[in-house]
N, C-alpha and C positions, 0 to 999 in steps of 0.2 A: 429158824438157824440160817439151812440155806437158801430163804428165799430173802435173807437178810445180805447177802453176798449177792447173789445175786441183781438185789438193787442197789449196790454198789459197785460192778459190777455195768452196769449199763454205762453212769455219764465217764466213765471213764472209756469205753468201747467208741460214745458220739463223739469224745474230741478226738479221738487215732482217726476217727472216718474225716471229721472237719477240715483233718491238718490234711490227712491224704488227698480230700476234693480239693483245696488249696494247689498242692502242689502239682496234682494235674493238671490243673486246670494255666499253670505257670509252665508249665512242660509242654501243654498243645502251645499255649499263645506261641511260644520260641517257635518249635515245630513248623506253626501257619509263616509265622514272619518269614522263616528263613525259606520258606518255600516260595514265597510273595519277593523275593528278591534275588536269589537264584535260580529260579524253573522258566528258561523261556518260553514261548508258545509259538507252534511251529502251526502254519498256516493247512488247512484243514486239504489235505492232498491224498490220493490213495498211496497205501504202505507199498513198499518194494515187495517185488514177490521174492521169497523164499531162496535160498540160497545166493544171490546174485553177487555175483564177484563185488573184491572192494574196486572202487574207481582207482584210475591209475591208467600211465602211460599202456601198459601190456593189458590191459581191457579193451581200452579205445582202441586198439592197433590192428583188433582179431578185424578181419572184411569180412561185409557182411554180416555181421554182428553188432547189434546194438550196445551199448555203453551203459556204466551201473550208476549213467549221469543223478545225480542228486537233484528231485526235482522239488524239494522241501529244505533249500538250507536253514539256520536258525534263524529266525529272524532278529535278535537282539545282539548279533553280532555283523547284522549288513550294516550297509552308508544310507543316507535318509531317505537319497533314491531309491532304493529294494522298494518292487510291486511283488507282493505275494502270484504263486506262479497259479491260481485260479483263474483264469479270464474268461469272458465271454468269447465264442468260439464266432471269427465276422464269418462274410459271407463272400465278401470283397477285402483286396487288401485298402489301405490306405492311398490316396492319391495325392495328396496335400496338407495342408498344416494350417489351416485358418486360422487358427485363435493363438499367433504370434507376430498379430500386428502388423507392420511393415518392415517384414522378417522374412526369408529363404532360407532352407536348407539346402545345401551343397553335399552332395554324397559319393563318395567313390567305391566302386566295387570289385571284389578278385583278389586283393592283397590280401598280405601283403607282398611288395617286389622292393627290393632292397635298392634297384635300378632305379625303379621313380616315386614310390614312395616316399620318400626322405623329402626329393623336394618338393611335393605336396604339404608335405609337414612343414618346411622353413617356410613358404609362403602363407600357409595361415598363422603362421608364428610372428612373419613378419607384422603381420594386418590384426593381430592379437584378436582371431577369429575360431566358433569353432565349426567341428564339420562330424561327420557321419561316416567310420567306414565298415562296409560291411566284408567280412573277411571269410574265404573262405579255410576250411580246418584245417589242407593240408599243406596253405602255404603258409598259414598262421604258425604250423605247429614244431616248423625250427628257423622261425624268424621273433618269436616271443618278445625279444629287445620292440621293433618295433611295435607289436602289441600296448608295450608298458610306455614310450614314447607318444602312441595316441592317447593313450588313458592320463598318462602325467599333465596333455596339453590340454588337457580336457574335453578330447573327441569324445562322442560317443562310437564304442566299439558293440558291431552286431552281426548277426549270423547270418552266411551265405552257405548254407548247407558245409560238408567235406569236401566234397568232388566237382561240383559244380554241374551235377546232374538234368536231365529232363523230370523233376521229382515228379510230374503225375504220371511219368511211363515205368514208375516203379512199385513195388508191393508196400504196401503199409510199414512193415517192418523196415525194408530198408529204408521209408524215406526217415522214420524215425532214427534210424543208425545214422544218417547223413547229418541231420541235426544234434543231435546227442553229442556226437564225439567234436564237432566243433566249438558246440557250449561248452563241455567238459574242457577243451583248452583253452578257451576266453575267462572261466571260472576258476581253471588254476591256476593261470598268467596275473589274472587285475583282481583275484580273491573275489569277485561275482559275477553272477551268470548275465549273460547278456538280455536287454528286456525287447528288443526288433530284430526281426526278421526279415530279409529278403529274398522271395526265390529264383533261382537261378532264371533267366532267361524273362522271367516276368510271367512264368508261366506256374497255377492255383489251379491245385482241387481243392476238392471238399477236406482231403486227408492231412493236405497241407496245412489247413487254417487251424482243425482241430488237435494238432500235434502241435504245432507252434504255440497255441493257446493252452495246453497240458503244460508245457515247457517253460510260460509265463511269459512268452514273447508276442508283441502286435507286430502286425503285415504291412510292411510298408512298403508301394511303389513309387511310381515318381508322376512326374506331371511333364517337366521337359528334358526329352530324350540328348543328349548333345552328338551322339552318334561317334564318338569318338574312336568307337573300335573299331571302326572302318578309315581308321586315319585319314579324312578331308582332307586334312591341313587346317593349320590353327587358328587359319582368320577363319573359318566355316566353323568350326567350333565354337570363339567367341560370339560372334554373327547370333546362332543359336540361341545362345544364356542370354546374351541384354534382348534380341526380341521376344524372348519368354519370359521376361523376367516380371514379376507381381507378384504380390503379398503373399504368401504362404507358397509360393511353386517348391518343389520338389526339385531340384536338378540331378539327373545321371550322367556322371563319369566314371571313367576304370582306372587303376594304378595297377593295374596288371592286367595279364591274359594276353601279352601281345606287347608291341613295341608302343608305349605310352609316352614318349617324348614330346607328341604334340599338347595332350593334357595336360603335361605337368606347364607346358609354357602359355598354353592357352587360360590356366588360372591365373599366370602372371599377368595376362593382359586385363582378363572381365574382370575380375576381382575389386583391383582397386575404382575400377568402370563403377560397379556394384554400389560403390561405400559411397563416391562421388553424389551417386543418384539417390542418398538417403536410404540406400535398404541396409539394415541389419543383418548379418549375417550369425546364423546362431544355429542350435540343436533344439528339439525336444527334449521337455520333462514330462514323466511319469506324473 
């Protein structure tokens, strides 16, 4: 009798097991599907140190202390041109950008400055061209409206350190602080980190390349130096740009750091001339 009962229970037990297996498979499929739809991937980067303070102006304002700037933002929410933080470490900066065809790149350092940057932006807008602005964090921090104007016009906003020191004279920790704090201001303002870095005075060392690559930035120097920081006169600035014009050339000018009225006036002169000569004025893309 007990054998008969066991035989009657076995088919029922098997049926229950089959139902449970089907329900489990359905649940697992839904879980996996949800994971694919909602779980963003992160680039492979080192985890930040435990106990780091949350990002924000208070952390960035600490003198001599690197900020807790995020090195691996979630890629799902980045714009199409976002480049992951892990880059090869270069041994020298890029001096020109030859893959742009018959185009040149205009760059402006040290700003933004409300006395001169708006005039440069106005001229670039009138001719519908794009440029690169390598900003100093201490200048940009209180002038974020100018950063937004640059980005809204399609210009590239790059990192030029926080306080414009000669970086190779600093300890690696201070170099990182200078670069991180400026990247933090740019990302907080524009919603994405900078992809390009220029060392103040064009002074590079191994640490600047390593830290820049770790922060996801390519190092860019220049081909033509206008020497506008010496205030040589508008005519000399124009002549240096015109004489140095060639495909892939990167031109260095300034929109802050002193009286830059000659730089503003020179741009109004040489930019139409370059366009008449058939040069495109553009910016690099990742």
